PADOSE-230411 format. One record per residue (C-alpha): residue number from 1; residue in three letters; x, z, y. Coordinates in Angstrom, 1 decimal. Example, Ala and Ser with C-alpha at 12.3 -4.5 7.8 and 13.67 -1.06 7.14 Angstrom:
% residues 2
> 1;ala;12.3;7.8;-4.5
> 2;ser;13.7;7.1;-1.1
This chain:
% residues 261
> 1;met;69.9;55.3;88.1
> 2;lys;67.5;52.4;88.4
> 3;lys;66.8;50.9;91.8
> 4;val;63.2;51.5;93.1
> 5;val;61.1;48.8;94.6
> 6;arg;58.5;50.1;97.1
> 7;val;55.3;47.9;96.9
> 8;leu;53.0;47.5;99.9
> 9;val;49.7;45.7;99.6
> 10;asp;48.2;44.9;103.0
> 11;pro;44.6;43.8;103.9
> 12;pro;44.1;40.4;105.5
> 13;leu;45.7;40.4;109.0
> 14;ser;46.3;37.9;111.7
> 15;gly;49.4;35.8;111.5
> 16;tyr;50.7;37.7;114.6
> 17;glu;50.3;41.1;112.9
> 18;asn;51.7;39.8;109.6
> 19;met;54.9;38.5;111.2
> 20;ser;55.2;41.7;113.3
> 21;arg;55.1;43.8;110.1
> 22;asp;57.7;41.6;108.4
> 23;glu;60.1;41.7;111.2
> 24;ala;59.6;45.5;111.4
> 25;leu;60.8;45.7;107.7
> 26;leu;63.9;43.8;108.7
> 27;glu;64.7;45.8;111.8
> 28;met;63.7;49.3;110.4
> 29;gly;65.6;49.0;107.1
> 30;phe;68.5;51.4;106.6
> 31;pro;71.4;51.4;104.2
> 32;asp;69.8;53.6;101.6
> 33;ala;66.3;52.2;102.1
> 34;pro;64.4;51.1;98.9
> 35;leu;63.9;47.4;98.3
> 36;thr;60.4;46.7;99.7
> 37;leu;58.0;44.1;98.4
> 38;arg;55.0;43.4;100.6
> 39;phe;51.9;41.3;99.4
> 40;phe;49.8;40.2;102.3
> 41;glu;46.9;37.9;103.3
> 42;trp;45.8;36.0;106.4
> 43;glu;42.5;36.6;108.3
> 44;glu;42.2;32.9;108.8
> 45;gly;44.1;29.7;108.1
> 46;thr;47.3;29.9;110.2
> 47;leu;50.2;27.5;110.8
> 48;ser;53.5;29.2;110.8
> 49;val;56.8;27.6;111.9
> 50;gly;60.4;28.6;111.1
> 51;arg;62.4;30.8;113.4
> 52;phe;64.4;28.0;114.8
> 53;gln;62.0;25.1;114.3
> 54;lys;61.0;22.9;117.2
> 55;thr;57.2;22.4;117.8
> 56;thr;57.3;18.9;119.3
> 57;glu;55.8;17.3;116.2
> 58;ile;52.8;19.7;116.1
> 59;asp;49.4;18.4;117.2
> 60;phe;48.3;21.2;119.4
> 61;asp;45.0;19.6;120.2
> 62;tyr;44.0;19.6;116.5
> 63;leu;45.0;23.2;116.2
> 64;lys;42.9;24.1;119.2
> 65;thr;39.9;22.1;117.9
> 66;lys;40.0;23.7;114.5
> 67;asn;40.9;27.2;115.8
> 68;ile;44.1;27.3;113.8
> 69;pro;46.6;29.9;115.2
> 70;leu;50.3;29.0;115.5
> 71;val;52.8;31.8;114.8
> 72;arg;56.6;31.8;114.5
> 73;arg;58.1;33.4;111.5
> 74;pro;61.2;35.7;111.6
> 75;thr;62.6;33.6;108.7
> 76;gly;63.9;30.1;108.8
> 77;gly;62.5;27.0;107.2
> 78;arg;59.8;24.6;108.3
> 79;ala;56.0;24.8;109.0
> 80;ile;53.4;26.0;106.5
> 81;leu;49.6;26.1;106.7
> 82;his;48.8;29.5;105.2
> 83;asp;45.3;29.5;103.6
> 84;lys;44.7;29.5;99.9
> 85;glu;47.9;31.0;98.7
> 86;val;49.7;34.1;97.5
> 87;thr;52.1;35.3;100.2
> 88;phe;54.8;38.0;99.9
> 89;ser;57.8;39.3;101.7
> 90;leu;60.8;41.1;100.1
> 91;phe;63.2;43.2;102.1
> 92;ile;66.6;43.9;100.5
> 93;pro;68.8;46.4;102.2
> 94;thr;72.5;45.7;102.6
> 95;ser;73.4;48.3;100.0
> 96;ser;71.5;46.3;97.3
> 97;phe;72.9;42.8;97.5
> 98;glu;76.3;41.0;97.3
> 99;lys;75.7;37.6;99.0
> 100;his;72.4;36.1;100.3
> 101;thr;72.9;33.2;97.9
> 102;phe;73.0;35.7;95.0
> 103;tyr;69.5;37.0;95.6
> 104;tyr;68.1;33.6;96.3
> 105;lys;69.1;32.8;92.7
> 106;glu;67.9;36.1;91.4
> 107;leu;64.5;35.7;93.1
> 108;gln;64.2;32.2;91.6
> 109;lys;64.6;33.8;88.1
> 110;val;61.8;36.3;88.8
> 111;leu;59.4;33.5;90.0
> 112;thr;60.3;31.3;87.0
> 113;arg;59.5;34.2;84.6
> 114;met;56.2;34.8;86.5
> 115;met;55.2;31.1;86.0
> 116;glu;56.2;31.3;82.3
> 117;lys;53.8;34.3;81.9
> 118;met;51.1;31.9;83.2
> 119;gly;52.0;29.4;80.5
> 120;ile;53.7;27.0;83.0
> 121;lys;57.2;25.6;82.6
> 122;val;59.0;24.9;85.9
> 123;asp;61.9;22.6;86.5
> 124;glu;65.2;24.0;85.3
> 125;lys;66.9;22.4;88.3
> 126;thr;65.3;21.8;91.7
> 127;glu;66.4;18.5;93.1
> 128;ser;66.6;18.1;96.8
> 129;gly;63.6;16.2;98.3
> 130;ile;63.9;12.9;100.1
> 131;tyr;61.9;13.9;103.2
> 132;thr;64.7;15.8;104.9
> 133;ser;63.4;15.0;108.4
> 134;ser;59.9;16.3;107.7
> 135;pro;58.6;19.3;109.8
> 136;tyr;56.6;20.6;106.8
> 137;cys;58.0;23.0;104.3
> 138;phe;56.5;21.6;101.2
> 139;ser;57.8;18.1;101.9
> 140;ile;61.3;19.3;101.2
> 141;asn;62.8;20.8;98.0
> 142;val;65.7;23.3;98.3
> 143;ala;67.8;24.4;95.3
> 144;his;66.4;28.0;95.2
> 145;glu;62.7;27.1;95.3
> 146;ile;60.3;26.5;92.5
> 147;thr;59.2;22.9;91.5
> 148;ile;57.3;21.3;88.7
> 149;gly;58.0;17.7;88.0
> 150;gly;59.9;17.6;91.3
> 151;arg;57.0;18.8;93.4
> 152;lys;57.2;22.2;95.2
> 153;ile;54.7;24.9;94.4
> 154;ile;56.5;28.0;95.8
> 155;gly;58.5;27.9;99.1
> 156;val;61.0;30.6;100.1
> 157;ala;62.7;31.3;103.4
> 158;gln;64.9;34.2;104.6
> 159;ala;66.3;36.0;107.6
> 160;arg;69.5;37.9;107.6
> 161;gly;70.0;41.1;109.6
> 162;glu;72.5;43.9;110.0
> 163;arg;70.4;46.1;107.8
> 164;gly;69.5;43.7;105.1
> 165;asn;67.8;40.4;104.2
> 166;leu;64.1;39.5;104.5
> 167;phe;62.6;36.9;102.2
> 168;gln;59.2;35.3;102.7
> 169;ala;57.5;33.3;100.1
> 170;ser;54.3;31.2;99.8
> 171;phe;52.8;30.3;96.5
> 172;ile;50.2;27.5;96.9
> 173;leu;47.0;28.1;95.0
> 174;glu;45.0;25.2;96.5
> 175;gly;46.2;22.6;99.0
> 176;asn;44.3;20.4;101.3
> 177;arg;46.9;17.7;102.1
> 178;glu;44.7;16.0;104.7
> 179;glu;44.2;19.2;106.6
> 180;val;47.8;20.1;106.5
> 181;ala;48.8;16.6;107.7
> 182;ser;46.3;16.7;110.5
> 183;cys;48.3;19.6;112.1
> 184;phe;51.0;17.1;113.0
> 185;lys;51.2;14.1;115.2
> 186;lys;52.5;11.8;112.4
> 187;lys;49.5;12.6;110.2
> 188;glu;49.7;9.6;107.8
> 189;lys;53.4;10.1;107.2
> 190;ile;53.0;13.8;106.4
> 191;gln;50.1;13.2;104.1
> 192;lys;52.0;10.6;102.2
> 193;glu;55.0;13.0;101.8
> 194;leu;52.7;15.7;100.5
> 195;glu;51.1;13.5;98.0
> 196;asn;54.6;13.1;96.5
> 197;ser;56.1;16.6;97.1
> 198;leu;53.4;19.3;97.2
> 199;leu;51.8;20.8;94.1
> 200;ala;49.1;23.5;94.1
> 201;leu;48.5;25.9;91.2
> 202;cys;45.0;24.6;90.7
> 203;glu;46.4;21.2;89.8
> 204;val;48.3;22.6;86.8
> 205;leu;46.2;25.7;85.8
> 206;ser;42.5;26.1;85.4
> 207;pro;40.8;28.4;86.0
> 208;leu;42.9;29.9;88.8
> 209;pro;43.9;33.5;88.1
> 210;glu;42.9;36.1;90.6
> 211;lys;45.5;37.1;93.2
> 212;arg;45.7;40.7;91.8
> 213;lys;46.7;39.2;88.4
> 214;ile;49.4;37.1;90.1
> 215;tyr;50.6;40.3;91.8
> 216;arg;50.8;42.1;88.5
> 217;leu;52.7;39.2;86.8
> 218;phe;55.2;39.1;89.6
> 219;leu;55.8;42.8;89.5
> 220;glu;56.2;42.6;85.7
> 221;ser;58.7;39.8;86.1
> 222;leu;60.6;41.7;88.8
> 223;arg;60.9;44.7;86.7
> 224;glu;62.1;42.7;83.7
> 225;glu;64.6;40.5;85.5
> 226;trp;66.1;43.1;87.9
> 227;gly;65.7;46.3;85.8
> 228;val;64.0;48.1;88.7
> 229;glu;61.3;50.8;88.9
> 230;ile;58.1;49.8;90.7
> 231;glu;56.4;52.3;93.0
> 232;lys;53.3;51.8;95.1
> 233;gly;54.2;52.9;98.6
> 234;glu;52.9;53.3;102.1
> 235;trp;54.1;52.2;105.5
> 236;ser;56.0;54.9;107.3
> 237;ala;54.8;55.9;110.8
> 238;glu;58.0;54.6;112.3
> 239;glu;57.6;51.2;110.6
> 240;leu;54.1;50.8;111.9
> 241;glu;55.2;51.9;115.4
> 242;lys;57.9;49.2;115.3
> 243;ala;55.4;46.6;114.2
> 244;glu;53.1;47.5;117.0
> 245;glu;56.0;47.2;119.5
> 246;leu;56.9;43.8;118.1
> 247;phe;53.3;42.7;118.3
> 248;ser;52.9;43.8;121.9
> 249;thr;56.2;42.4;123.2
> 250;lys;56.9;39.3;121.1
> 251;tyr;54.2;38.2;118.6
> 252;tyr;51.0;38.7;120.6
> 253;pro;48.6;35.7;120.7
> 254;gly;49.6;33.3;123.5
> 255;ser;53.2;34.5;123.5
> 256;ser;55.6;31.7;124.5
> 257;tyr;57.8;32.8;121.6
> 258;his;55.7;30.8;119.2
> 259;thr;55.9;27.5;121.1
> 260;glu;59.0;27.7;123.3
> 261;arg;61.4;25.6;121.1
Protein backbone atom coordinates (compact mmCIF):
# COMPACT_ATOMS: atom_id res chain seq x y z
CA MET A 1 0.00 0.00 0.00
CA LYS A 2 1.39 3.38 -1.01
CA LYS A 3 2.09 6.03 1.57
CA VAL A 4 -0.15 9.09 1.41
CA VAL A 5 1.08 12.68 1.55
CA ARG A 6 -1.48 15.12 2.92
CA VAL A 7 -1.06 18.51 1.22
CA LEU A 8 -2.02 21.74 3.00
CA VAL A 9 -2.03 25.09 1.17
CA ASP A 10 -2.30 28.04 3.54
CA PRO A 11 -3.09 31.68 2.74
CA PRO A 12 -0.46 34.33 3.58
CA LEU A 13 0.02 34.49 7.35
CA SER A 14 2.30 36.34 9.73
CA GLY A 15 5.63 34.74 10.53
CA TYR A 16 4.40 34.12 14.07
CA GLU A 17 1.36 32.21 12.81
CA ASN A 18 3.40 30.29 10.24
CA MET A 19 5.91 29.07 12.79
CA SER A 20 3.12 28.20 15.25
CA ARG A 21 1.49 26.02 12.61
CA ASP A 22 4.72 24.29 11.69
CA GLU A 23 5.55 23.49 15.30
CA ALA A 24 1.99 22.21 15.74
CA LEU A 25 2.67 19.72 12.93
CA LEU A 26 5.77 18.54 14.76
CA GLU A 27 4.06 18.24 18.14
CA MET A 28 0.71 16.85 17.01
CA GLY A 29 2.05 14.16 14.71
CA PHE A 30 1.36 10.58 15.76
CA PRO A 31 2.95 7.27 14.73
CA ASP A 32 0.45 6.44 11.99
CA ALA A 33 -0.06 10.05 10.84
CA PRO A 34 0.32 10.73 7.12
CA LEU A 35 3.29 12.58 5.78
CA THR A 36 2.19 16.21 5.59
CA LEU A 37 3.41 18.78 3.09
CA ARG A 38 2.47 22.39 3.78
CA PHE A 39 2.90 25.23 1.26
CA PHE A 40 2.67 28.65 2.88
CA GLU A 41 3.30 32.36 2.31
CA TRP A 42 4.19 35.41 4.39
CA GLU A 43 1.94 38.43 4.93
CA GLU A 44 5.04 40.65 4.80
CA GLY A 45 8.79 40.35 4.45
CA THR A 46 9.95 38.58 7.62
CA LEU A 47 13.36 37.69 9.02
CA SER A 48 13.48 34.25 10.60
CA VAL A 49 16.34 32.85 12.66
CA GLY A 50 17.17 29.24 13.44
CA ARG A 51 16.01 27.61 16.65
CA PHE A 52 19.39 27.93 18.40
CA GLN A 53 20.78 30.96 16.55
CA LYS A 54 22.07 33.97 18.47
CA THR A 55 20.64 37.34 17.48
CA THR A 56 23.65 39.49 18.40
CA GLU A 57 24.55 40.13 14.75
CA ILE A 58 21.09 41.41 13.76
CA ASP A 59 20.51 45.14 13.23
CA PHE A 60 17.32 45.58 15.23
CA ASP A 61 17.16 49.30 14.44
CA TYR A 62 16.98 48.51 10.72
CA LEU A 63 14.26 45.91 11.26
CA LYS A 64 12.25 48.44 13.27
CA THR A 65 12.70 51.19 10.67
CA LYS A 66 11.59 48.89 7.84
CA ASN A 67 8.85 47.16 9.89
CA ILE A 68 10.43 43.75 9.32
CA PRO A 69 9.22 41.24 11.93
CA LEU A 70 11.70 38.83 13.51
CA VAL A 71 10.56 35.28 14.24
CA ARG A 72 12.39 32.21 15.51
CA ARG A 73 11.86 28.98 13.60
CA PRO A 74 11.31 25.57 15.19
CA THR A 75 14.03 24.22 12.87
CA GLY A 76 17.76 24.86 13.02
CA GLY A 77 19.94 26.72 10.57
CA ARG A 78 20.60 30.43 10.16
CA ALA A 79 18.66 33.56 9.29
CA ILE A 80 16.52 33.99 6.17
CA LEU A 81 14.66 37.06 4.92
CA HIS A 82 11.41 35.57 3.62
CA ASP A 83 9.87 37.61 0.86
CA LYS A 84 9.80 36.55 -2.79
CA GLU A 85 10.15 32.82 -2.41
CA VAL A 86 8.32 29.52 -2.31
CA THR A 87 8.23 28.18 1.24
CA PHE A 88 7.14 24.74 2.35
CA SER A 89 7.35 22.47 5.36
CA LEU A 90 7.28 18.69 5.41
CA PHE A 91 6.39 16.61 8.45
CA ILE A 92 7.53 12.98 8.36
CA PRO A 93 6.25 10.78 11.23
CA THR A 94 8.64 8.37 12.90
CA SER A 95 6.98 5.38 11.23
CA SER A 96 8.00 6.73 7.80
CA PHE A 97 11.74 7.28 8.09
CA GLU A 98 14.90 5.40 8.98
CA LYS A 99 17.44 8.10 9.78
CA HIS A 100 17.11 11.87 9.47
CA THR A 101 20.08 11.89 7.05
CA PHE A 102 18.20 9.46 4.80
CA TYR A 103 15.31 11.83 4.23
CA TYR A 104 17.62 14.80 3.75
CA LYS A 105 19.05 12.94 0.77
CA GLU A 106 15.65 11.80 -0.44
CA LEU A 107 14.27 15.34 -0.26
CA GLN A 108 17.28 16.56 -2.24
CA LYS A 109 16.34 14.07 -4.99
CA VAL A 110 12.80 15.49 -5.13
CA LEU A 111 14.06 19.08 -5.35
CA THR A 112 16.59 18.13 -8.03
CA ARG A 113 13.86 16.49 -10.13
CA MET A 114 11.64 19.56 -9.70
CA MET A 115 14.43 21.79 -11.01
CA GLU A 116 14.97 19.45 -13.95
CA LYS A 117 11.29 19.79 -14.84
CA MET A 118 11.95 23.55 -15.08
CA GLY A 119 14.84 22.86 -17.46
CA ILE A 120 17.51 23.66 -14.86
CA LYS A 121 20.47 21.42 -14.05
CA VAL A 122 21.67 21.66 -10.46
CA ASP A 123 25.06 20.70 -9.07
CA GLU A 124 25.51 16.95 -8.70
CA LYS A 125 27.41 17.55 -5.47
CA THR A 126 26.98 20.48 -3.12
CA GLU A 127 30.30 21.78 -1.88
CA SER A 128 30.49 23.33 1.56
CA GLY A 129 30.61 27.13 1.47
CA ILE A 130 33.52 29.20 2.72
CA TYR A 131 31.45 31.58 4.86
CA THR A 132 30.97 29.19 7.77
CA SER A 133 30.75 31.99 10.35
CA SER A 134 28.00 33.89 8.53
CA PRO A 135 24.64 34.43 10.29
CA TYR A 136 22.75 34.15 6.97
CA CYS A 137 21.50 30.84 5.59
CA PHE A 138 22.29 31.48 1.95
CA SER A 139 25.91 32.34 2.68
CA ILE A 140 26.54 28.69 3.58
CA ASN A 141 26.16 25.52 1.52
CA VAL A 142 25.33 22.24 3.22
CA ALA A 143 25.57 18.84 1.50
CA HIS A 144 21.80 18.19 1.33
CA GLU A 145 20.85 21.58 -0.16
CA ILE A 146 20.42 22.65 -3.79
CA THR A 147 23.10 24.71 -5.54
CA ILE A 148 23.80 25.81 -9.09
CA GLY A 149 27.40 26.65 -9.90
CA GLY A 150 28.17 26.53 -6.19
CA ARG A 151 25.50 29.10 -5.29
CA LYS A 152 22.56 28.12 -3.10
CA ILE A 153 19.03 28.51 -4.46
CA ILE A 154 17.10 26.29 -1.98
CA GLY A 155 17.84 26.08 1.74
CA VAL A 156 16.56 23.29 3.98
CA ALA A 157 16.51 22.99 7.79
CA GLN A 158 14.99 20.43 10.13
CA ALA A 159 13.76 19.78 13.63
CA ARG A 160 13.63 16.32 15.17
CA GLY A 161 10.92 15.40 17.65
CA GLU A 162 9.64 12.30 19.38
CA ARG A 163 6.81 12.00 16.88
CA GLY A 164 8.75 12.72 13.71
CA ASN A 165 10.89 15.16 11.74
CA LEU A 166 9.92 18.58 10.44
CA PHE A 167 11.69 20.02 7.40
CA GLN A 168 11.35 23.66 6.34
CA ALA A 169 12.58 24.87 2.96
CA SER A 170 12.93 28.23 1.21
CA PHE A 171 13.21 28.43 -2.58
CA ILE A 172 14.41 31.92 -3.54
CA LEU A 173 12.55 33.40 -6.53
CA GLU A 174 13.97 36.94 -6.34
CA GLY A 175 16.65 38.13 -3.95
CA ASN A 176 17.54 41.69 -2.93
CA ARG A 177 21.02 41.15 -1.51
CA GLU A 178 21.36 44.73 -0.29
CA GLU A 179 18.13 44.52 1.71
CA VAL A 180 19.11 41.16 3.17
CA ALA A 181 22.54 42.46 4.19
CA SER A 182 21.01 45.55 5.79
CA CYS A 183 19.32 43.33 8.38
CA PHE A 184 22.74 42.68 9.93
CA LYS A 185 25.33 44.84 11.64
CA LYS A 186 28.12 43.78 9.26
CA LYS A 187 26.21 44.80 6.15
CA GLU A 188 29.09 45.07 3.69
CA LYS A 189 30.45 41.66 4.70
CA ILE A 190 27.08 39.92 4.33
CA GLN A 191 26.37 41.56 0.97
CA LYS A 192 29.74 40.44 -0.39
CA GLU A 193 29.05 36.91 0.79
CA LEU A 194 25.66 36.86 -0.89
CA GLU A 195 27.06 38.10 -4.20
CA ASN A 196 29.13 34.92 -4.23
CA SER A 197 26.79 32.42 -2.61
CA LEU A 198 23.09 33.26 -3.17
CA LEU A 199 21.24 32.55 -6.40
CA ALA A 200 17.64 33.49 -7.17
CA LEU A 201 15.47 31.62 -9.67
CA CYS A 202 14.92 34.82 -11.69
CA GLU A 203 18.67 34.83 -12.42
CA VAL A 204 18.54 31.47 -14.21
CA LEU A 205 14.96 31.32 -15.53
CA SER A 206 12.81 33.91 -17.30
CA PRO A 207 9.94 34.45 -17.06
CA LEU A 208 9.43 33.23 -13.52
CA PRO A 209 6.83 30.47 -13.23
CA GLU A 210 3.83 31.14 -11.01
CA LYS A 211 3.99 29.69 -7.51
CA ARG A 212 1.14 27.29 -8.24
CA LYS A 213 3.15 25.80 -11.10
CA ILE A 214 6.14 25.31 -8.79
CA TYR A 215 3.82 23.63 -6.27
CA ARG A 216 2.56 21.29 -9.01
CA LEU A 217 6.07 20.42 -10.21
CA PHE A 218 7.17 19.72 -6.65
CA LEU A 219 4.19 17.42 -6.05
CA GLU A 220 4.85 15.58 -9.33
CA SER A 221 8.49 15.12 -8.33
CA LEU A 222 7.53 13.92 -4.85
CA ARG A 223 5.13 11.35 -6.28
CA GLU A 224 7.68 10.09 -8.81
CA GLU A 225 10.67 9.93 -6.44
CA TRP A 226 8.93 8.57 -3.33
CA GLY A 227 6.13 6.56 -4.93
CA VAL A 228 3.46 8.24 -2.78
CA GLU A 229 -0.17 9.21 -3.23
CA ILE A 230 -0.94 12.93 -3.09
CA GLU A 231 -4.11 14.03 -1.29
CA LYS A 232 -5.32 17.58 -0.70
CA GLY A 233 -6.06 17.79 2.98
CA GLU A 234 -7.29 20.08 5.72
CA TRP A 235 -6.01 21.02 9.14
CA SER A 236 -7.63 19.07 11.93
CA ALA A 237 -9.36 21.00 14.71
CA GLU A 238 -6.79 19.62 17.16
CA GLU A 239 -3.85 20.85 15.06
CA LEU A 240 -5.30 24.34 14.74
CA GLU A 241 -6.01 24.42 18.46
CA LYS A 242 -2.38 23.47 19.14
CA ALA A 243 -1.17 26.17 16.75
CA GLU A 244 -3.28 28.76 18.57
CA GLU A 245 -1.85 27.62 21.90
CA LEU A 246 1.72 27.91 20.59
CA PHE A 247 0.98 31.34 19.16
CA SER A 248 -0.45 32.68 22.40
CA THR A 249 2.21 31.22 24.70
CA LYS A 250 5.39 31.19 22.61
CA TYR A 251 5.27 32.76 19.15
CA TYR A 252 3.19 35.89 19.75
CA PRO A 253 4.65 39.24 18.51
CA GLY A 254 7.03 40.68 21.07
CA SER A 255 7.75 37.33 22.71
CA SER A 256 11.27 37.14 24.13
CA TYR A 257 11.51 33.68 22.55
CA HIS A 258 12.46 35.31 19.25
CA THR A 259 15.34 37.38 20.64
CA GLU A 260 16.47 35.80 23.91
CA ARG A 261 19.58 34.00 22.57
